[in-house]
C-alpha positions as CSV (number, residue, x, y, z in Angstrom):
1,M,-0.3,-127.5,-64.7
2,N,-3.2,-129.4,-63.2
3,I,-3.3,-133.1,-64.4
4,A,-6.2,-135.4,-63.8
5,I,-5.2,-139.1,-63.8
6,Y,-8.0,-141.6,-64.3
7,S,-7.5,-145.3,-63.6
8,R,-10.0,-148.2,-63.7
9,K,-10.2,-152.0,-63.2
10,S,-13.2,-154.2,-64.1
11,K,-12.6,-156.5,-61.1
12,Y,-11.3,-156.3,-57.5
13,S,-8.0,-158.3,-57.7
14,E,-4.3,-158.1,-57.2
15,K,-3.5,-159.4,-60.7
16,G,-2.5,-157.5,-63.8
17,E,-2.3,-153.7,-64.1
18,S,-3.3,-152.6,-60.6
19,I,-4.8,-149.2,-59.9
20,D,-1.5,-148.0,-58.2
21,N,0.6,-149.2,-61.1
22,Q,-1.6,-147.2,-63.6
23,I,-1.3,-144.0,-61.6
24,Q,2.5,-144.3,-61.1
25,F,3.0,-145.0,-64.8
26,C,1.1,-141.8,-65.7
27,K,3.1,-139.8,-63.2
28,D,6.3,-141.1,-64.6
29,Y,5.2,-140.2,-68.1
30,A,4.3,-136.6,-66.9
31,D,7.7,-136.2,-65.2
32,I,9.4,-137.1,-68.5
33,H,7.3,-135.0,-70.9
34,F,6.7,-132.0,-68.6
35,K,10.1,-131.7,-66.9
36,N,10.2,-128.0,-66.1
37,V,6.5,-127.5,-65.3
38,D,5.0,-127.4,-61.9
39,K,2.4,-130.2,-61.7
40,K,-0.6,-130.8,-59.4
41,Y,-2.3,-134.2,-59.7
42,Y,-6.0,-135.0,-59.3
43,I,-6.5,-138.8,-58.9
44,Y,-9.7,-140.6,-59.9
45,T,-10.1,-144.3,-59.5
46,D,-12.9,-146.8,-60.3
47,E,-12.4,-150.4,-59.3
48,G,-14.9,-153.1,-60.1
49,F,-16.5,-151.1,-63.0
50,S,-16.7,-152.0,-66.6
51,A,-15.8,-149.6,-69.4
52,A,-19.0,-150.6,-71.1
53,T,-20.8,-147.9,-69.1
54,T,-20.0,-144.3,-68.2
55,K,-22.0,-144.7,-64.9
56,R,-18.9,-145.0,-62.8
57,P,-18.8,-142.8,-59.6
58,E,-15.2,-141.4,-59.9
59,F,-15.6,-141.0,-63.7
60,Q,-18.7,-138.9,-63.2
61,K,-16.9,-136.9,-60.5
62,L,-14.1,-136.3,-63.0
63,I,-16.5,-135.0,-65.7
64,D,-18.0,-132.6,-63.2
65,T,-14.5,-131.3,-62.3
66,L,-13.6,-130.7,-65.9
67,S,-16.5,-128.3,-66.2
68,T,-14.9,-126.1,-63.5
69,G,-11.9,-125.3,-65.7
70,E,-9.4,-126.6,-63.0
71,I,-8.0,-129.4,-65.1
72,H,-5.6,-128.8,-68.0
73,V,-4.7,-132.4,-69.0
74,L,-6.5,-135.7,-68.6
75,M,-4.2,-138.7,-68.5
76,C,-4.9,-142.4,-68.4
77,Y,-2.8,-145.6,-68.6
78,R,-4.5,-146.8,-71.7
79,L,-7.4,-145.7,-73.9
80,D,-9.8,-148.4,-72.8
81,R,-9.5,-147.3,-69.2
82,I,-11.8,-144.4,-70.2
83,N,-14.2,-146.0,-72.7
84,R,-14.5,-148.9,-75.1
85,N,-17.6,-147.6,-76.9
86,V,-16.9,-145.3,-79.8
87,S,-20.0,-143.2,-79.2
88,D,-19.2,-142.7,-75.5
89,F,-15.5,-141.9,-76.2
90,S,-16.5,-139.4,-78.8
91,K,-18.8,-137.6,-76.3
92,T,-15.9,-137.6,-73.8
93,L,-13.6,-136.0,-76.4
94,D,-16.2,-133.4,-77.2
95,L,-16.3,-132.5,-73.5
96,L,-12.5,-132.3,-73.3
97,E,-12.5,-130.0,-76.3
98,K,-15.3,-127.9,-74.9
99,Y,-13.4,-127.3,-71.6
100,S,-10.0,-126.9,-73.4
101,V,-8.5,-130.1,-71.7
102,S,-5.8,-132.1,-73.5
103,F,-6.0,-135.9,-73.4
104,I,-3.0,-138.2,-73.1
105,S,-2.9,-142.0,-73.2
106,A,0.4,-142.8,-71.5
107,T,1.2,-146.3,-72.9
108,E,-0.1,-145.5,-76.4
109,N,1.4,-142.1,-76.6
110,F,-1.8,-140.5,-77.9
111,D,-2.0,-136.7,-77.5
112,T,-5.1,-134.7,-78.6
113,T,-3.1,-131.5,-78.9
114,T,-2.1,-132.6,-82.5
115,P,-4.6,-133.4,-85.3
116,I,-2.8,-136.8,-86.0
117,G,-3.0,-137.7,-82.3
118,K,-6.7,-136.9,-82.3
119,A,-7.3,-139.1,-85.4
120,M,-5.3,-141.9,-84.0
121,I,-7.3,-141.9,-80.8
122,Y,-10.6,-142.3,-82.7
123,I,-9.0,-145.2,-84.7
124,A,-7.8,-146.8,-81.5
125,S,-11.3,-146.4,-79.9
126,V,-12.8,-148.2,-82.9
127,F,-10.4,-151.2,-82.3
128,A,-11.2,-151.1,-78.5
129,Q,-14.9,-151.4,-79.3
130,L,-14.2,-154.2,-81.8
131,E,-12.2,-156.0,-79.0
132,R,-15.2,-155.6,-76.6
133,E,-17.7,-156.9,-79.2
134,T,-15.4,-159.9,-80.0
135,T,-15.1,-160.6,-76.3
136,A,-18.9,-160.3,-75.9
137,E,-19.4,-162.8,-78.7
138,R,-16.9,-165.2,-77.2
139,V,-18.7,-164.9,-73.8
140,R,-22.1,-165.6,-75.6
141,D,-20.7,-168.7,-77.3
142,N,-19.3,-170.0,-73.9
143,M,-22.7,-169.2,-72.4
144,L,-24.5,-171.3,-75.1
145,A,-22.2,-174.2,-74.5
146,L,-22.7,-173.9,-70.7
147,S,-26.5,-173.7,-71.1
148,R,-26.6,-177.0,-72.9
149,T,-25.6,-178.7,-69.7
150,G,-28.8,-177.6,-68.1
151,R,-27.0,-176.7,-64.8
152,W,-28.2,-174.2,-62.3
153,L,-25.6,-171.5,-62.1
154,G,-26.3,-170.3,-58.6
155,G,-28.0,-167.3,-57.0
156,N,-31.5,-167.3,-55.4
157,A,-33.5,-170.2,-56.6
158,P,-37.0,-169.3,-58.0
159,F,-39.9,-169.7,-55.6
160,G,-40.9,-173.3,-55.4
161,Y,-37.4,-174.7,-56.1
162,K,-34.2,-175.2,-54.2
163,S,-30.7,-175.8,-55.5
164,E,-29.3,-179.3,-55.0
165,A,-25.9,-180.7,-55.9
166,Y,-25.4,-183.9,-58.0
167,T,-22.4,-185.7,-59.3
168,Y,-21.8,-187.2,-62.8
169,I,-19.0,-188.7,-64.9
170,D,-17.8,-186.6,-67.8
171,D,-16.4,-187.7,-71.1
172,E,-12.9,-188.2,-69.6
173,F,-14.4,-190.4,-66.8
174,K,-13.8,-187.8,-64.2
175,E,-16.3,-187.2,-61.4
176,R,-17.9,-183.8,-61.6
177,Q,-20.4,-181.9,-59.4
178,L,-23.1,-179.7,-60.7
179,Y,-26.3,-178.1,-59.3
180,K,-29.9,-178.5,-60.4
181,L,-33.3,-177.3,-59.3
182,V,-35.6,-179.6,-57.3
183,S,-39.1,-178.9,-56.1
184,K,-39.5,-177.5,-52.6
185,G,-42.5,-178.6,-50.5
186,N,-45.9,-177.6,-51.7
187,E,-44.8,-174.2,-53.1
188,L,-45.0,-175.3,-56.8
189,E,-48.7,-176.2,-56.2
190,F,-49.3,-172.6,-55.3
191,V,-47.3,-171.4,-58.4
192,N,-49.5,-173.6,-60.5
193,F,-52.6,-172.1,-58.9
194,L,-51.3,-168.5,-59.6
195,F,-50.9,-169.3,-63.3
196,Y,-54.4,-170.8,-63.7
197,K,-56.0,-168.1,-61.5
198,Y,-54.4,-165.5,-63.7
199,L,-55.8,-167.1,-66.9
200,E,-59.2,-167.0,-65.1
201,T,-59.0,-163.3,-63.9
202,K,-56.7,-162.0,-66.6
203,S,-55.6,-159.3,-64.2
204,L,-52.7,-158.8,-61.8
205,S,-54.8,-156.4,-59.7
206,K,-57.6,-159.0,-59.3
207,L,-55.1,-161.6,-58.4
208,E,-53.5,-159.3,-55.8
209,T,-56.9,-158.6,-54.3
210,Y,-57.7,-162.3,-54.2
211,C,-54.5,-163.0,-52.2
212,L,-55.3,-160.2,-49.8
213,E,-58.9,-161.2,-49.3
214,N,-57.9,-164.8,-48.5
215,H,-54.9,-163.9,-46.3
216,I,-52.4,-165.6,-48.6
217,E,-48.8,-164.5,-47.8
218,T,-45.4,-165.1,-49.0
219,P,-43.0,-167.5,-47.2
220,N,-41.5,-164.4,-45.5
221,H,-45.0,-163.5,-44.2
222,C,-45.4,-160.5,-46.6
223,E,-48.4,-159.6,-48.7
224,Y,-48.4,-160.6,-52.4
225,T,-48.2,-157.5,-54.6
226,K,-48.7,-157.1,-58.3
227,S,-45.0,-156.9,-58.9
228,S,-44.2,-160.1,-56.8
229,I,-46.9,-162.0,-58.6
230,A,-45.7,-160.8,-62.0
231,A,-42.2,-161.9,-61.1
232,I,-43.5,-165.5,-60.7
233,L,-45.7,-165.5,-63.8
234,E,-43.0,-164.1,-66.1
235,N,-40.3,-166.5,-65.0
236,P,-39.6,-169.1,-67.7
237,T,-38.2,-171.6,-65.2
238,Y,-41.8,-172.9,-64.5
239,C,-42.4,-173.5,-68.2
240,I,-42.3,-177.1,-69.5
241,A,-39.8,-177.6,-72.4
242,D,-42.3,-178.8,-75.0
243,Q,-42.9,-178.0,-78.6
244,D,-45.2,-175.0,-77.8
245,A,-42.5,-173.5,-75.6
246,Y,-40.0,-173.9,-78.4
247,E,-42.2,-172.1,-80.9
248,Y,-43.0,-169.3,-78.4
249,F,-39.4,-168.5,-77.5
250,S,-38.3,-168.9,-81.1
251,L,-40.9,-166.2,-82.1
252,L,-39.5,-163.9,-79.4
253,G,-36.1,-164.2,-81.1
254,C,-34.4,-165.9,-78.1
255,M,-31.3,-168.0,-78.7
256,I,-32.3,-171.6,-78.3
257,A,-29.4,-173.8,-77.0
258,N,-31.0,-177.2,-77.7
259,D,-32.4,-178.8,-80.8
260,K,-36.1,-178.6,-81.4
261,T,-36.4,-182.4,-81.0
262,D,-35.1,-182.1,-77.5
263,F,-38.2,-180.2,-76.4
264,N,-40.2,-183.3,-75.5
265,G,-41.9,-182.1,-72.3
266,E,-39.7,-184.2,-69.9
267,Y,-37.9,-181.2,-68.2
268,G,-38.4,-177.5,-67.5
269,I,-36.7,-174.5,-69.1
270,L,-33.8,-172.5,-67.8
271,C,-33.3,-169.0,-69.1
272,Y,-29.7,-167.7,-69.1
273,N,-28.6,-164.1,-69.7
274,R,-32.0,-162.8,-68.8
275,T,-30.8,-159.9,-66.6
276,K,-27.8,-157.6,-66.6
277,H,-26.0,-156.2,-63.6
278,H,-24.0,-153.0,-63.1
279,A,-22.2,-152.1,-60.0
280,G,-24.1,-149.7,-57.8
281,S,-27.4,-150.2,-59.7
282,K,-30.3,-152.6,-59.7
283,Q,-30.4,-155.5,-62.1
284,K,-32.4,-154.9,-65.3
285,K,-34.0,-157.3,-67.8
286,R,-32.2,-157.8,-71.1
287,A,-34.0,-157.6,-74.4
288,K,-35.6,-161.0,-75.2
289,H,-33.3,-161.6,-78.3
290,E,-30.4,-161.7,-75.8
291,W,-32.0,-164.5,-73.7
292,I,-30.6,-168.0,-74.0
293,I,-33.3,-170.7,-73.6
294,A,-32.1,-174.1,-72.6
295,I,-33.6,-177.3,-71.2
296,G,-32.8,-177.7,-67.5
297,K,-32.6,-180.7,-65.2
298,H,-35.7,-179.8,-63.3
299,K,-39.4,-180.5,-63.8
300,G,-41.5,-177.7,-65.3
301,I,-45.1,-177.3,-64.2
302,I,-46.8,-175.0,-66.8
303,S,-47.3,-176.1,-70.4
304,G,-45.7,-174.0,-73.1
305,K,-49.2,-173.2,-74.4
306,N,-50.4,-171.8,-71.1
307,F,-47.1,-170.0,-70.3
308,A,-47.4,-168.2,-73.7
309,L,-51.1,-167.4,-73.0
310,V,-50.1,-165.8,-69.7
311,Q,-47.2,-163.7,-71.2
312,T,-49.5,-162.5,-74.0
313,Q,-52.2,-161.4,-71.6
314,I,-49.7,-159.6,-69.3
315,M,-48.3,-157.7,-72.4
316,K,-51.8,-156.9,-73.6
317,N,-52.7,-155.5,-70.2
318,K,-49.5,-153.3,-70.2
319,M,-50.3,-151.9,-73.6
320,N,-54.0,-151.2,-72.7
321,A,-53.2,-149.7,-69.3
322,A,-54.5,-146.2,-68.8
323,P,-51.9,-143.5,-68.2
324,R,-51.3,-142.3,-64.6
325,N,-53.3,-139.3,-63.7
326,G,-50.4,-137.4,-62.2
327,T,-51.2,-137.8,-58.6
328,S,-47.6,-137.1,-57.6
329,K,-48.3,-133.5,-58.6
330,I,-51.4,-133.2,-56.5
331,A,-50.9,-134.5,-52.9
332,L,-48.3,-133.4,-50.5
333,L,-48.3,-136.3,-48.1
334,S,-49.0,-139.4,-50.3
335,G,-47.0,-142.3,-48.9
336,N,-46.1,-140.5,-45.6
337,I,-49.3,-141.3,-43.7
338,L,-49.7,-144.7,-42.0
339,C,-53.0,-146.4,-41.1
340,N,-53.2,-146.9,-37.3
341,N,-55.3,-150.0,-37.8
342,C,-53.1,-152.2,-40.2
343,G,-49.9,-150.2,-40.6
344,S,-50.3,-149.7,-44.4
345,K,-49.6,-146.5,-46.1
346,M,-52.4,-144.1,-47.1
347,R,-52.5,-143.4,-50.8
348,I,-54.5,-141.0,-53.0
349,K,-58.0,-142.0,-54.0
350,S,-61.0,-140.5,-55.7
351,V,-59.3,-137.6,-57.5
352,K,-61.8,-135.2,-58.9
353,R,-60.9,-132.1,-60.9
354,N,-63.1,-129.0,-61.4
355,G,-61.2,-126.5,-63.4
356,N,-58.1,-125.6,-61.4
357,K,-59.6,-127.1,-58.2
358,V,-58.7,-130.6,-57.3
359,N,-60.3,-132.7,-54.6
360,F,-59.0,-136.1,-53.4
361,Y,-58.8,-138.4,-50.3
362,Y,-56.1,-140.4,-48.6
363,A,-57.2,-144.0,-48.2
364,C,-55.6,-147.0,-46.6
365,E,-53.8,-149.0,-49.3
366,L,-54.8,-152.4,-47.7
367,K,-58.4,-151.3,-47.5
368,V,-58.4,-150.3,-51.2
369,L,-56.7,-153.5,-52.4
370,S,-58.7,-155.9,-50.3
371,K,-61.9,-154.0,-51.1
372,G,-62.5,-153.4,-47.4
373,T,-62.1,-157.0,-46.2
374,R,-58.8,-156.5,-44.4
375,C,-59.2,-152.9,-43.1
376,Q,-62.0,-150.4,-42.7
377,M,-60.1,-147.3,-41.8
378,D,-61.9,-144.0,-42.6
379,N,-60.5,-141.9,-45.5
380,I,-59.0,-138.4,-45.0
381,N,-60.0,-135.3,-46.9
382,G,-56.6,-134.8,-48.7
383,V,-56.9,-131.1,-49.5
384,D,-57.8,-130.0,-46.0
385,F,-55.3,-132.4,-44.4
386,D,-52.4,-131.1,-46.5
387,V,-53.2,-127.5,-45.5
388,D,-53.4,-128.4,-41.8
389,V,-50.1,-130.2,-41.8
390,L,-48.4,-127.4,-43.7
391,N,-49.7,-124.8,-41.3
392,L,-48.4,-126.9,-38.4
393,I,-45.0,-127.2,-40.0
394,T,-44.9,-123.4,-40.7
395,S,-45.8,-122.5,-37.1
396,Q,-43.1,-124.9,-35.8
397,L,-40.5,-123.2,-38.1
398,L,-41.6,-119.7,-37.1
399,N,-41.3,-120.6,-33.4
400,G,-37.8,-121.9,-33.9
401,I,-36.3,-118.8,-35.6
402,N,-34.9,-115.8,-33.8
403,Y,-34.2,-113.2,-36.5
404,E,-31.9,-111.2,-34.2
405,T,-29.5,-114.1,-34.1
406,V,-29.2,-114.4,-37.9
407,K,-28.4,-110.7,-38.6
408,Y,-24.7,-111.4,-38.6
409,Y,-25.2,-114.4,-40.8
410,I,-27.2,-112.3,-43.3
411,H,-24.3,-109.9,-43.6
412,Q,-21.9,-112.8,-44.1
413,K,-24.3,-114.2,-46.8
414,E,-24.2,-110.9,-48.6
415,N,-20.5,-111.3,-49.2
416,V,-21.0,-114.8,-50.5
417,I,-23.6,-113.6,-52.9
418,M,-21.4,-110.8,-54.1
419,E,-18.6,-113.2,-54.7
420,S,-20.9,-115.4,-56.7
421,N,-22.0,-112.4,-58.7
422,F,-18.3,-111.6,-59.5
423,S,-17.9,-115.3,-60.6
424,L,-20.7,-114.8,-63.1
425,Y,-18.9,-111.7,-64.5
426,K,-15.7,-113.7,-64.7
427,N,-17.3,-116.6,-66.5
428,K,-18.9,-114.2,-69.0
429,S,-15.5,-112.6,-69.7
430,K,-14.0,-116.0,-70.3
431,L,-16.8,-116.9,-72.8
432,E,-16.4,-113.6,-74.6
433,K,-12.6,-114.2,-74.9
434,E,-13.1,-117.6,-76.3
435,Y,-15.7,-116.3,-78.7
436,K,-13.2,-113.7,-80.0
437,N,-10.4,-116.3,-80.3
438,N,-12.7,-118.5,-82.4
439,E,-13.6,-115.6,-84.6
440,L,-9.9,-115.1,-85.4
441,S,-9.5,-118.8,-86.1
442,I,-12.5,-118.7,-88.5
443,Q,-10.9,-115.7,-90.3
444,N,-7.6,-117.6,-90.7
445,L,-9.3,-120.7,-92.0
446,V,-11.3,-118.7,-94.5
447,K,-8.0,-117.2,-95.8
448,Q,-6.5,-120.7,-96.1
449,L,-9.6,-121.9,-97.9
450,S,-9.3,-119.1,-100.5
451,N,-5.6,-119.8,-101.1
452,T,-5.9,-123.5,-101.7
453,S,-7.2,-125.8,-104.4
454,S,-6.4,-129.1,-102.7
455,P,-9.7,-131.1,-102.3
456,V,-8.3,-132.8,-99.1
457,L,-7.5,-129.4,-97.5
458,I,-10.8,-127.9,-98.6
459,K,-12.7,-130.8,-97.0
460,Y,-10.5,-130.6,-93.8
461,I,-10.9,-126.8,-93.5
462,T,-14.6,-126.9,-94.2
463,T,-15.1,-129.5,-91.4
464,Q,-13.2,-127.2,-89.0
465,L,-15.2,-124.2,-90.0
466,N,-18.5,-126.1,-89.4
467,D,-17.3,-127.2,-86.0
468,L,-16.2,-123.7,-85.1
469,D,-19.5,-122.3,-86.3
470,L,-21.4,-124.6,-84.0
471,T,-19.2,-123.7,-81.1
472,Q,-19.8,-120.0,-81.7
473,K,-23.5,-120.5,-81.6
474,K,-23.3,-122.3,-78.3
475,L,-21.0,-119.7,-76.8
476,L,-23.3,-116.9,-78.0
477,D,-26.3,-118.6,-76.4
478,E,-24.4,-118.9,-73.1
479,I,-23.3,-115.3,-73.2
480,N,-26.9,-114.2,-73.8
481,E,-28.1,-116.3,-70.9
482,L,-25.7,-114.5,-68.6
483,D,-26.7,-111.1,-69.9
484,Q,-30.3,-111.9,-69.0
485,L,-29.5,-112.8,-65.4
486,D,-30.8,-110.1,-63.0
487,D,-28.0,-111.0,-60.6
488,L,-25.5,-109.3,-62.8
489,N,-26.9,-105.9,-62.0
490,I,-28.0,-106.4,-58.4
491,S,-26.7,-103.9,-55.9
492,Q,-25.5,-104.8,-52.4
493,V,-28.6,-103.2,-50.9
494,D,-30.8,-105.2,-53.2
495,L,-29.0,-108.4,-52.2
496,S,-29.5,-107.7,-48.5
497,E,-33.2,-107.0,-49.0
498,R,-33.6,-110.1,-51.2
499,Y,-31.9,-112.3,-48.7
500,R,-34.0,-111.0,-45.8
501,K,-37.1,-111.8,-47.9
502,L,-35.9,-115.3,-48.5
503,T,-35.6,-115.9,-44.7
504,D,-39.3,-115.2,-44.3
505,I,-40.8,-118.7,-43.6
506,N,-44.3,-117.6,-44.7
507,Y,-43.0,-116.2,-48.0
508,L,-41.0,-119.4,-48.7
509,I,-43.9,-121.8,-47.9
510,Q,-46.5,-119.8,-49.9
511,N,-44.2,-119.6,-53.0
512,A,-42.7,-123.0,-52.9
513,E,-43.3,-125.7,-55.5
514,L,-45.0,-129.0,-54.4
515,S,-41.7,-130.9,-54.9
516,E,-40.0,-128.4,-52.6
517,L,-42.7,-128.7,-49.9
518,K,-42.3,-132.5,-50.1
519,L,-38.6,-132.1,-49.4
520,V,-39.5,-130.0,-46.3
521,I,-41.9,-132.7,-45.1
522,K,-39.2,-135.4,-45.7
523,N,-36.7,-133.5,-43.6
524,L,-38.9,-132.3,-40.8
525,V,-41.6,-134.9,-40.3
526,N,-40.7,-138.2,-38.7
527,S,-44.1,-139.9,-38.9
528,I,-47.8,-139.3,-39.5
529,S,-50.4,-141.8,-38.4
530,W,-54.2,-141.7,-38.8
531,N,-56.7,-143.4,-36.5
532,G,-59.9,-142.4,-38.3
533,N,-60.6,-139.3,-36.2
534,K,-57.3,-137.5,-35.8
535,A,-53.7,-137.6,-36.9
536,E,-50.6,-137.9,-34.7
537,I,-47.6,-136.2,-36.2
538,T,-44.0,-136.6,-34.9
539,L,-41.4,-134.1,-36.0
540,K,-37.7,-134.6,-36.3
541,V,-36.2,-132.4,-33.5
542,S,-32.5,-131.8,-33.2
543,S,-30.9,-132.4,-29.8
544,D,-30.1,-128.6,-29.3
545,N,-33.7,-127.6,-30.0
546,S,-35.7,-130.3,-28.1
């Protein structure tokens, strides 16, 4: 019996039910309940990940393994180690049922092999979700109480501010230390300029161009981009806590920590709970109704009225923005060519379509954004350049291949393909067997239905029949898909010929999709630079083929 044990902890710590303790408990449970059975354990552990999301590395690896049919039983220390969300847990149970995998919660003694055990697991998952929502509500209440202090909670201070400690005496006459934001040099003057310049231009693109034309850089000596400018303009920290600000954030549905009368324009706003973080992924903005708006200890610089006008204009521009013209499906080398003059990337420009024919140019990004004031590099004819680079790559690949040396490998590959072909037959046989077993189950349920008058049993049997019917349709679709695969009827001679055809570089290049060709470029080309007359291309060359 192959048993997968999944363990999880939300935080990295030595306290509480450690990963090792969870695994050992599950093994002890299996030793007691499966005494005379040979057992093989597959261990999956996620530490530092919440159950609120299924995006956990080891959990996803576990799900992939389940689909192979290797696992017979999935065990965990407690139900909430898997999921706390009823919807996510229901999907997990459906997957386990699909791959005929039993589920056991060791401490709660839940077992999906019995109907009552399955029902109890659903009930327990409902309570787990209730606990999570109650915890979230308690955290939100604590956050509201914390936000009323106006303290800066740490992290990178917004541009124009720095974090500074200060001491105060609490209600119990104890000395406490908190942090607040204070202005930093002349940076806030530039922030104020950006807001009013945006109200003038009403465009992030125009504001980006203005910064480029006037050589305005960030404190780290980088160019200001639309995204970096938007990050400043959309940050509530710069907004003054006045009556207009109160009305604006109230209309957005934000939670307001302070009374309306406190918004007297003396201080700036702090926005808590604005972003959410998941381990291994970038932070994302929360919905505005989850934001907590509070009055900070710092000075705001933009009136609530002007801040609201800027946000409204940004949203209006987003709604009116023209859809992208699909340039990623046109050019092979977009983003891979560097301008020799300024080091910027060359991007697609002047796309013209004439039926199935598409013409375009590669242009220096800095040249385009600064309207030629920062760079005057000549453009490249994109269609011709893509063809030339592809021909160069093809010739290099052809020169590097000796077909005599791969004959042995081709014969070895034939065996691999034949084994893969046998695997398809085996999978089809498994599906057909499952289909027949389900047919027998349906017949038995129909007999039970005809011999009972109990409303409860009729409802229960009808539900099972509906589930089985859906499963049968899915199985039939999968069987039909396998029937349509040409590989099921390919002879060994055909396989050999097909493989030889697939080792022909010209054939591969001519029949490849653009996304596949981009992958070839990514793996073979180290750099491409353009000086206005010619391009210099450096290929990635292995040490044994220098």
